[in-house]
C-alpha positions in Angstrom: 1.8 21.7 -5.4 2.0 18.2 -6.9 3.8 15.1 -5.8 4.1 12.5 -3.1 5.2 12.6 0.5 6.5 9.2 1.8 5.4 9.4 5.4 6.7 7.2 8.2 3.3 6.8 9.9 3.5 6.6 13.7 1.5 4.1 15.7 -1.7 5.3 17.4 -3.3 7.4 14.6 -5.3 6.5 11.5 -4.1 7.0 7.9 -6.9 9.5 7.5 -5.6 11.5 10.5 -2.2 11.6 8.8 -3.9 13.1 5.7 -5.8 15.7 7.7 -2.6 16.8 9.4 -0.7 17.2 6.2 -3.6 18.9 4.4 -3.7 21.5 7.2 0.1 22.0 7.2 0.3 22.4 3.4 -2.9 24.3 3.1 -3.9 22.0 0.2 -7.4 20.6 -0.5 -6.4 17.7 -2.7 -4.5 15.4 -0.4 -5.0 11.6 0.0 -3.2 8.4 0.9 -2.2 5.3 -1.1 -3.2 2.2 0.9 -4.6 2.3 4.4 -2.5 1.3 7.4 -4.1 0.2 10.7 -3.9 2.7 13.6 -1.6 0.3 15.3 0.7 0.0 12.3 3.8 2.1 11.4 5.8 2.5 8.3 5.4 3.6 4.7 2.3 5.6 3.9 2.5 7.4 0.6 0.6 10.7 0.7 -0.5 12.1 -2.7 -0.9 15.9 -3.2 -2.6 17.8 -6.0 -2.2 16.1 -9.4 -0.6 13.1 -7.7 -4.0 12.0 -6.4 -4.7 10.8 -10.0 -2.0 8.1 -9.5 -2.9 6.9 -6.0 -4.3 3.5 -7.2 -1.1 2.8 -9.3 0.9 3.2 -6.1 -1.4 1.2 -3.8 -1.6 -1.6 -6.4 2.0 -2.4 -5.9 3.2 -5.4 -3.8 3.9 -4.8 -0.1 6.3 -6.0 2.6 5.6 -6.0 6.3 7.4 -6.9 9.5 4.9 -8.3 12.0 5.3 -9.3 15.6 2.8 -12.1 16.5 1.5 -13.0 20.0 0.2 -16.6 20.1 -2.4 -17.8 22.5 -4.7 -14.8 22.2 -7.3 -13.7 19.6 -9.1 -10.3 19.8 -12.1 -8.7 18.0 -9.8 -6.4 16.0 -7.1 -8.9 15.2 -4.5 -6.9 17.0 -3.5 -6.2 20.6 -5.6 -3.0 20.8 -8.8 -5.1 20.6 -10.9 -6.9 23.2 -10.0 -10.4 24.1 -12.2 -13.0 22.3 -10.3 -16.3 22.8 -7.4 -17.7 24.7 -5.5 -20.9 23.9 -2.5 -23.0 24.9 0.7 -22.7 22.8 2.2 -26.1 22.3 3.7 -26.2 18.8 7.3 -26.9 17.9 9.6 -24.8 15.7 9.2 -27.2 12.8 5.4 -27.0 13.1 5.7 -23.2 13.1 7.8 -23.2 10.0 5.3 -25.6 8.3 2.4 -23.3 9.2 4.1 -20.3 7.8 4.9 -22.0 4.5 1.3 -23.2 4.3 0.2 -19.7 3.7 2.7 -18.9 0.9 1.0 -18.7 -2.5 -2.4 -17.8 -4.0 -5.3 -18.0 -1.6 -8.7 -16.6 -0.7 -9.0 -14.3 2.4 -12.1 -12.9 4.0 -11.6 -9.2 5.0 -11.9 -8.5 8.7 -14.8 -6.6 10.1 -12.4 -4.0 11.6 -11.2 -2.7 8.2 -11.7 0.3 6.0 -13.4 -1.8 3.2 -16.8 -0.3 2.6 -20.1 -2.1 2.8 -23.5 -0.5 2.3 -21.8 2.9 2.0 -19.9 2.7 5.3 -16.5 1.2 6.3 -16.7 -2.2 7.9 -15.3 -0.9 11.2 -18.4 1.4 11.4 -20.7 -1.6 11.5 -18.3 -3.6 13.8 -18.3 -0.9 16.4 -22.1 -1.1 16.5 -22.1 -4.8 16.9 -23.2 -5.5 13.4 -21.3 -8.3 11.6 -21.9 -8.5 7.9 -21.1 -11.2 5.4 -18.0 -10.5 3.4 -16.9 -12.0 0.1 -13.5 -13.8 0.0 -10.8 -11.9 -2.0 -8.0 -13.5 -3.9 -4.6 -12.6 -2.5 -1.0 -13.7 -3.0 1.7 -14.2 -0.4 5.1 -14.3 -1.9 7.1 -15.1 1.2 6.8 -15.4 5.0 10.2 -15.4 6.6 10.7 -16.2 10.3 12.9 -13.4 11.7 13.1 -13.7 15.5 11.3 -15.2 18.4 11.7 -14.6 22.1 9.6 -17.6 22.9 7.0 -19.7 21.1 4.4 -17.2 22.3 6.0 -14.2 20.6 7.4 -14.4 17.1 8.5 -11.8 14.4 8.0 -12.6 10.7 8.5 -10.7 7.5 5.6 -11.0 5.0 5.8 -10.1 1.3 2.4 -10.0 -0.3 0.0 -8.6 -2.9 -2.3 -5.6 -2.4 -5.4 -6.3 -0.5 -3.8 -8.7 2.0 -4.9 -8.2 5.6 -2.0 -9.1 7.8 -4.3 -9.4 10.9 -6.4 -12.0 9.2 -3.3 -13.8 8.0 -1.9 -13.9 11.5 -5.2 -15.3 12.9 -5.1 -18.0 10.2 -1.5 -18.9 11.1 -2.6 -19.3 14.8 -5.5 -21.6 13.9 -3.3 -23.7 11.6 -1.2 -24.3 14.8 -4.4 -25.2 16.7 -4.2 -22.1 18.9 -4.9 -18.4 18.5 -2.8 -15.4 17.4 -3.0 -11.6 17.2 -0.8 -8.8 16.0 1.4 -7.2 18.6 3.3 -4.8 16.2 3.0 -4.1 12.5 5.3 -2.1 10.2 5.1 -1.7 6.5 8.7 -1.7 5.2 8.2 -1.6 1.4 5.7 -0.7 -1.3 7.0 -1.6 -4.7 10.5 -0.2 -4.8 9.8 2.3 -2.1 11.8 1.5 1.1 12.0 2.6 4.7 15.1 4.6 4.0 13.0 7.0 1.8 10.6 8.1 4.6 9.8 11.5 6.1 8.5 11.7 9.7 5.0 13.0 10.3 5.2 16.4 12.0 3.1 19.5 12.4 5.6 22.3 11.9 4.0 23.9 8.9 4.4 23.8 5.2 8.2 24.3 5.1 8.8 21.1 7.0 7.5 19.1 4.1 8.2 21.0 0.9 11.8 19.7 0.4 10.6 16.1 0.8 7.9 16.1 -1.9 8.8 13.6 -4.6 7.7 14.0 -8.2 4.9 11.8 -9.5 6.8 9.8 -12.0 9.5 8.9 -9.5 7.0 7.1 -7.2 5.8 5.2 -10.3 9.2 3.9 -11.4 8.1 0.2 -11.2 6.2 0.8 -14.4 8.1 0.9 -17.7 8.9 4.2 -19.4 7.7 5.1 -22.8 8.8 8.3 -24.7 6.3 9.8 -27.2 7.1 12.0 -30.1 5.3 15.4 -30.5 2.5 14.0 -32.7 1.9 11.1 -30.4 1.9 13.3 -27.3 -0.7 15.6 -28.9 -3.0 12.6 -29.7 -2.6 11.1 -26.2 -3.4 14.5 -24.6 -6.6 14.6 -26.8 -7.6 11.2 -25.5 -6.7 9.3 -28.7 -4.8 6.0 -29.1 -1.4 5.8 -30.8 0.5 2.9 -32.4 3.2 1.5 -30.3 5.1 -0.1 -33.2 6.7 -2.6 -30.9 9.7 -0.4 -30.2 10.3 -2.5 -27.1 8.7 -5.5 -25.5 6.1 -3.9 -23.4 2.5 -4.5 -22.5 0.3 -3.1 -19.8 0.7 0.0 -17.7 3.5 2.4 -18.7 4.8 5.9 -17.7 4.4 8.4 -20.6 6.9 11.1 -21.4 7.3 13.8 -24.0 10.5 13.9 -26.1 11.7 16.8 -24.0 11.6 14.5 -21.0 8.5 15.8 -19.2 6.3 13.2 -17.5 2.7 13.5 -18.8 0.9 10.6 -17.1 0.1 6.9 -17.2 -0.9 4.9 -20.3 -1.7 1.4 -21.3 -0.4 -0.8 -24.1 -2.9 -3.4 -25.2 -2.6 -6.6 -27.1 -3.0 -4.8 -30.4 0.0 -2.7 -29.6 -2.0 0.5 -29.1 -1.2 3.0 -26.4 -4.1 4.6 -24.6 -4.1 7.3 -22.0 -5.2 6.3 -18.5 -4.4 9.2 -16.2 -2.7 12.4 -17.4 -1.4 15.5 -15.7 -3.7 18.5 -16.2 -0.9 20.8 -17.2 2.2 20.3 -19.4 4.6 21.5 -16.7 4.4 20.9 -13.0 6.9 20.7 -10.2 7.3 19.2 -6.8 10.8 19.7 -5.3 14.2 18.5 -6.4 13.7 14.8 -6.3 15.6 12.4 -4.1 15.2 9.8 -6.9 16.8 9.6 -10.3 16.0 7.6 -13.4 
């Protein structure tokens, strides 16, 4: 069994627990996820199965969109409402000040990952150390926020925004930074991932534990989850070389450079390749077998 399940992760469980549940239901050893969601968070969690695990990084590397409900005047140790209270502050800003603060965080910036995160340090996730009262120095990471749109607010203490951003962006840290920009504190009340690349909420399958048959029809073929990458069709000679780990000439048939989806002339997806500056195509990650199947895909093209 190979392909992706696009799970609508419920709140209150970890991404790893979603994987364990699906691994048990499908009776498959090779199951993983593409991009961790906090236990509080809901929304798109791509689950890779079998050969699809080879392409997990190419899915998680795509841009993300989140809907986040922010509570101002409070900061917690975890950065969300499930944590312990750390600081309280007054909420005095105006609507214009809020809009300016949101726009301040649009663009390229450095962000320090929170201690309560799955990022590993000294062989353990940071949350392992945080739960033991050990706080480690973390290096800032470069992120990019494309847009922060104010959606709704019940009062100036509770606001909902939509954030479009690059991989590696920690929304909890961003929310805390917005709070401090407004000379107060802030924490995440609710968080939902609504998009990864072209994958949208409408594509999701609920997490359940009703056995293998409850998921089989929802498995999506590998190449359909990678549709944001350009498609490149190889002839038989080129396909053989790529399968043997060799480069082939691209011959500038189209204006492409970087990561591409590779297909045989017959139409079968064979994996991911890369076109370099010298117009050479190299294999990156290939399916182990020539033919594989998931289920009839909900995606076309």
